[in-house]
N, C-alpha and C positions, 0 to 999 in steps of 0.2 A: 267658317274659317274666315271668308275674306270681307264677310258682313261685320264678325268681331273685331276683325283688327283694323276695319273704318270704323268701327265707333271707337276703340282704345284711341286712334289715331285725333277722331273732333273732341276726346276727351284734353286729349296734350294738348291742342291748338289753341285749346284757354288758359292754360297751367304757365302763372310767371314765372317759377321754378323750374330746376333740371328735374326733370321724373325720365324715369328707365324702367323697361316690361322687361324680364328677362323669362326665358323657359325652362322648363327643367335642367336644362344639357349647360346653360348660363348663358345662350345668347341672347342678343337684343330682337325682341321682337317688334319694339315701336316704342317713339322719344317724344321728349316733348322738341322746339324747337329751339328752344332757349337750352336746355340739355344739351344739341348737337354744336350750337351756334358755340358754347365754352370750351368746345375741343378743335370747334376751327372746321367741323363740316355740318354737309345738309342731315335731317333726317334721315334721307335714303339710302346715305353711304352710311350709317351707325347699324341700319339692319342686315341681323343675322351675325352681326359682329361677336365676339367672346371679349369680356373681359381684360384679360391678356392683351388684346389687342389694339387698345386705347393709347392715344397719348399724354398719356397720365401715372405717376412713379406706382411702381410694381408694389413698393410696402400698404400700398393707399388700396391697391384693387385686391392683394391679396383679404385685409382684414375686411372686406365687404362680400371677395368668394365665401369667405369665411362665415359670414353671417349671412349671407343670402347659405349658405350648404345646410348649417340652423337652423332657420325659419322652413326649409324643403322640410327636414326631420321632426322636428319639434310642432310644427302649426300655429306656430307663435309670432307676436309681433317684435320685430328688433328694432334698439334705438342705437347709432354708435354718433359722433363727433368726430369729424377727420377731414383734412385739407381738400380743396376742388377746386379746376381752375374757375376762373372769372377773366371777363377781358380785362381787367388789371391786376393780374396775377392770382394766382392761389390763395385763397382765405377758408377759412374757420368755413363747415357748414355739419349741420345736423342735417342724418340722414333718417327715414322711416323705410322700413321693410315691411312690408306687407304681404303676405299669401293671398291671392287671387284664383279664379277659378278660369283654366287656359283649355283648347281643347279638348274636345268628346269630357273624358273623367281626369284628363293632366291639369297641372297644376302652374302659378308661374305667380315669382318674384315680382311685387311691385318696388322698386326704386326710388325716394323723393328728398332732394337735399335742398334745405330750404338756409339761406346764406344767416350767418350771423350778425346782427350787429358789432359796432368797434364794443361797447356797451358789455354785452352778451360774450362776446369776445373774448373779452379780458379778465373777463366773470369766470369761462370756461378753460382758462387758461392758470387761473389763480387756483380754481377748483383741480385743477390738474397738476400744480406744482404740491399743493398741501396733499392730496394724495399721495404722492413722490415721497413726500416727507416724512406725510404718516407709515408707510409703507418701508423707508429708513430704519425709522425710529422702532418697529414692528421688527426685524430685523437685528438691532444691535442688541434688542431686548430678550429674543431666543437667542441670541450669541451670549448674551450675558448669563442667562438661563443655562447655556449647556455647560456654557464652563464651569460654573459656579456646581452644576450636580457631580459634573464630574471631575473636579477636585473635592469634592466632600468625599466621592465613592473611594478615590484616591487614597487620601491623605486617612480616610477610617478603615481603609485594609490595613493588615498587620505586616509589618513591616518589615518585606517579602521581599526581593525585586523581581524573581520567575512570578510571581502573584500579580505583580502590580504590571509587568508585560503584558499577561493575558488580560487585566482588567483592561487596561488601554487598548487593545485591539479591540476588544469587545465594546466599550466606552465610542469608536467612531462610525462604527456599522447600529445601524444604516446612515445615521445624523450626517455622518460626511464621507461615507464610502460603504460600495458595494463589497469590496474590501481591502483590509487593512494587513498589512505583515508589519512586525515589530524585529530588527534584527540588532543583537548587541555586539560592540566591538570586544574582542580580548584582545589583553597586555602582548599575546602572539603571535600578532598581525594576523588573526585570521575572523572571522564575520560569523554568527552562529544566529540564524534563526530561531529567535526562543518565542516567539506566536505570533498564531492567525487570528483571523474571523472572516468569517462569510455571509453573508445579507441570506444567500438559501447553505443552511445545513449541507442539504445531502451534496455540496458540491466540495466541502473542505478535504475531498481526499487529491483535488490538484492541486492545493498546497504541500501535500506532502510528498506532491510528487517530483516539488520544487529541489533544489540541491540546498541540505540543513546546514551545511558549513563550510565556507568558501573563502578561499585566503585574500585578501586585500590585496587589490591590485592600485597602481600608483598613476599606471596610463588610461584607467577607463577615462573616453571624453563626455559621457551621459553616465545616468544609471545612478544606484546605488553606491557603488564604489567613488565614482567623484564626490556623491553628497559626499561619502564617508572622511574623504578624503581634505577636500577643502570646509569641509564645515556650514557650506552654503545647501540652501532647498532649490529643488526640480521643480517648476510646473510646467506640465506639457497639457496644452489647454484638448488639440486632437492628437492621438497618433495616426502616424501620419506611415506613408510604405519606406517615405525620404530616410523621415528617424529611424526605423526600425534598420533599416541599411545601415545609416552613421551606428550603430551600438553595435554593427559587427566584431568589434573589435574585444565587446564584454558579453559573452556566448549567453551568459547565465541571464541577460536583462529582458535582449527579444523574445529569451525562452519563458520567461515571467508574462510579458506585455500577451503573447502568443496564447499562452495555455489559459491563462485570467480572459482576455477577451476583454480587452483594457482600450477601453476608448478615450481615456483621458484619464491622466494621473498625475500624484505630487508626493514628491521625497524631501522629509522631514528631516533635519537630524534631531537628537537630543544632544543637548550639551547642558554642564553645569560645570562652575568653577574652572574654565577655561579650558574641558575637555569634551571629548567626544566623546559619547557612549552608549553609542546607534545612531541607528537610524528608523523613521516608520514611512511605509510606502501607502499611499491612498489611489486605490484605484475604481474608478468610475466604469460599470459593465453595460450590463442590460440593463439599468437607470437609463441610460441616455444622458445622464448630468457631464454636462462638462465645467471643471474646472476655470476660476478666476483667481483676481486677485483678492476680493476678500474672502472666498474660499482657503487663500491661503495664509491669509491673514488669520484665519482663524484657527487653522492646526497649528499654526506656529505658538500661538499662544497657547495651545493645547499640549503643546511638543514642550515646550518653557516651563510651563508648569508639571506635566508630567516627571520633566528630568528632575526636576526639586525632587519632588519624593522619593524615585529611584533613590538619584543619586544622597539622600538621606537614609534610606534604607539600607542601602550596600553600608554606609562609614555606621549606622547602628550594627552589622553586621559583623563589620570588622572590629567593632568596639568589644562586642560580645566574646568573639574570638579570644581577644585581647584578654578579655576578663577571665574565661576560662584559664587559657593560659598561665594566667598569674596566680588563679587560684591552683592552678596544679604544683607552681613550681612553691608556692610556700606549704600546700602539702607534704612535698619534700622536704622541703626548710626545714619546717616543725617539726618529722616526725623523724625525718632518717639521717638529719641531721642532730639536733638535740639528743637524740640518745645513744650518741658516740661519745659526743661530750659532757653528760652527762658520767660517763665510767670514766671519761678522762680525770672528771673533776674529783671523782669519788680518787681515784688512785693518786691523785695528788693530794689528795687530804691527807690519803692512811704514809706518803711517806715524810708529810710534814708534822705528823701526831706522835708526841714523843712515846717513848716505851720506857718504863723501869727497867735499869740495868746493860742499856742498849747508849752508846755513844752517840751523840749526832754527830752525821756525816754533813759539814760545810759545804762540800760541793753539792752534793744531794738535795742541799735544802735550796740550796740558790736556785738551782734546775727545776727543782718542783714550787719553787715561789711563782718560778718563771710558766711553767705550766698551766698553775691555776691564773693567775693573770690572763692567758691565755683567752685561756675556755671561758676564766667571767664576761672577756671582752667579745666573743663568738658567743655567746649567749646573751650578749646585750643584743647584736647586730640583730640578731635574730628575731629577740623582741621587736626591735623598731619595725623591720621590716614585715610585721607581725600584724602588727600595731596600724603601721601607716596602711597595708592591708585594708583592713576593717573600718576604719574613719573613709577610705574612699570610697567605700561600698554603702557604707554609713548603715553599720550593721555592729559597732560597736557597743559590747549592753557595759551600759553603769549604773551601780551599786547606791545611790543617791540616800542620804542621811543627816538629819540635819547634825552639822559640828560645827565646831568655835574657832573661827580663824586664828586665834593668838596660839592654840593648841596645834595645830596644823603647821604653824611655822615653825615652835619649837622643834615642834619634832624635824622636820626640814633640815635646822641648824643644825641638832644633834646627827644628825645621819650623815653631815658633812665639817662635823667641826674636826674632827678629827683628821682629814686629809687637808685639808687648810691649815690647822696649825703644821703639819709633815713641810707646806711650803713656806710655812713663815709668816700666814697674812691673819690677819685682827677681826671677826665676825662680831659686829651687832647685831644684837634683835632688839627692835622698835617698836613695837605694839604696845597700844590705847587699851584704857579696863573697859573703856563700853561697847565694847566692836558689838555690832549686831553677828546673830548666827547666819550661818549662811546653809546650803542646801546640798552636800557634792558627793561625787565618791573618792570618800578618803586616799582611797589608794591611788587614783587617776591624779590630782593635787599636788600630790604628794611626790606624783612622777614628772608635774611639770615644775614643779618647786627644784625635783633633786637635780631636772637639766640645766633649767637656770643657774644653779649655785655652783655644779659642775664645770658649767661655761666658764663663773665669775673668779673660780679656782683657775683653773686653766692658763683665766687671760689677765691674771694680776701677777705683778711678778711679785719677789718674796716682800714682806715690809707693808705690803699693800692691804687697803678696808677691803671688807664687806658687810654690804650694811642691810637689814632687811625689813622691812615694814611694811606696816597698812594701817590705812583710813579709809573711814567713811566719806562717798560721796553720792550726794542722792542715792538714789535705792542701791547702791554699790555698793560693796567693799572692796575697794582694789590694793592689792600687795604687788609688791617694790621690791626689787633686785638689785640692788649697786654696790658698784664695784669701782677701784681708783686704774684699772688699769688699763690699755693701751688705747682703746679703744676701738670705734669703726668708722673707717672715711663714709662721707657724703655719700658717696658715689653708690655703698657698698647699702650702706642703710635701707634701704628700700629693697630690696632681695631678702634680707636675713630668716626671712618667713618662707621660704620655694623651698622647695625637697630637691635634696639634695645640694641646697648651699652650705659654702667654709668659706671663712677667713680666707685670702689671699696669702696670706703668712703664716696660716696653720698647719700644725706640725699631725695633723687630728689622721687619728687611724681611724675616725666612726665611717657611718655610712651618710651622715650631710643628711639625715631627718630627724633628729631630736628636734630642730625649735620648729617643725614642721609639722611634728607628731604634739610639741605643746602648744599650739596654735589651736589642729583639730580639738583635743582635749578641752583646751577653754571655751571654744564653741560650741561642741555639746553640749556643752551645763549653760546655755544663752550666756555667756561674757565673753568679752576679746583682750585681743595681745596685742601691743604695741611698745616700740623701741626706741632710743634716746641715746643719743654717745656723740661727744664732743673728744677730736682723736687727742691723745696726751691723756684727755684728764678723766677718759673712765666711759663708762655705759651703763643706763640706768632700762633693766628689763620690768614690764607693765603688763600685770593683767588685774581683769573682774570677774566678777562671779553676784551674782542677784542675792541683796541681801533681807535674809527673811522677816523683816524687822526695821524699823526707823529707830537710829539710834534718838539716844533723847538730848544728847551733849553731840554734835557734831563738831568733828573734827578738821580744821580747816587742811583742805589738803597740800599741804607743800611741797608735792614733786608734781602739779600739773601744771 
């Protein structure tokens, strides 16, 4: 043993760099003079000391001790770069750790350190910075990939909030957490556990042992209740006894941390359109990870995107429920109201029918006429509601046939002429002979024209004029209904085709759906509808239909 130590001492005598011989326990058995001098000691003073007792930064010693243990276990040499004391202060050294024979069958580790030149130091630092930058880029890429896959999965899922809650919990494990709990905020100030996931499926019973529904507390200093109240995330890198004591006011929170053996956690709110939908709790337990700001940023990105998907699913569900409610209402309207109205109409028709040899009772005739008119108006309202429902659902059937525009306009004018004459109005039909045909649903186009003509009669004073015309414009046929009525105020004109819109001074008993339905019917044919008006001079309502063929002699559009 003495001979071996002397032999190493003679070898170290000639070494110009720091060198240390460590036994299996990590104690220094020999060192070079330079190695002792840079530490301010003599070689004899270092003998028998451990790494942890040297006057060097603990982080440096810990790295060297880890490499020494690895060399002993693997038998392979190792290198690393680390600061080491010099007479002029710490500088970067290249360390070489090699396994050498020790006493008997034992082994020792020879540690040599070579000071790097300034150029080598700069290069080493640049390499270290490059590696750090590469690691940062790889981390960012992994983060983007995780978020992309998570969002692709969420948005590909059917719009079901409960399914999305469950999916979100399982997306977070194991990439972000050992445990993930999702809680939803209810409208009645209660909080419900809607999903949970665990890295070890056999441990999921622990989550079910926790309270599944809790009343929202506004005085909780930390934990889920505070996040739901403030809408701000909570990051705890390390769960400590003092933290658990601070959470005593909220008993569910320390119970959760204790049962899940939490060592670190994050709680992130789910927010959309300014409202808090719930919160997601990410817990690190047996994996030993410690959450930091980067983890919190990733969790917040995930929850922000998930909130949008969940909120969209909620809105979709509300829309479907509203649609079903409307369908139920329309079914009642179309069946339960039509039948009694048909009976009323039949009864009024019988009262108005003249019978041979029976004198007419003017009092009965007067009231029977009112009954007939009221039932007709009610049936028109029902028809409007049904048409609007079909238009909104996109299932209004059209029976398309080739039609002649002049014939359509003539039929529309004939249907309203008697009413117009009763209001002392003049109706003029202005249609050229060379109009191309259109492909349309005759009944629906007549419905549009009837609506426009009916409004023209309603809002034109006695002695006024109504002009119905058509012109070719490019590949379209444009149809016009012009009146000399009161006109529409400029501030009201943009809204005339909105549903339930009615003129402010109109004593109308309709639904306000007529023009909205006309717009839907025209657009269903591939056309468009618009209105022009000058108060006191009248209004012109126009709509277009695609022409089947070009006119040989196009007529200039005088109404454009």
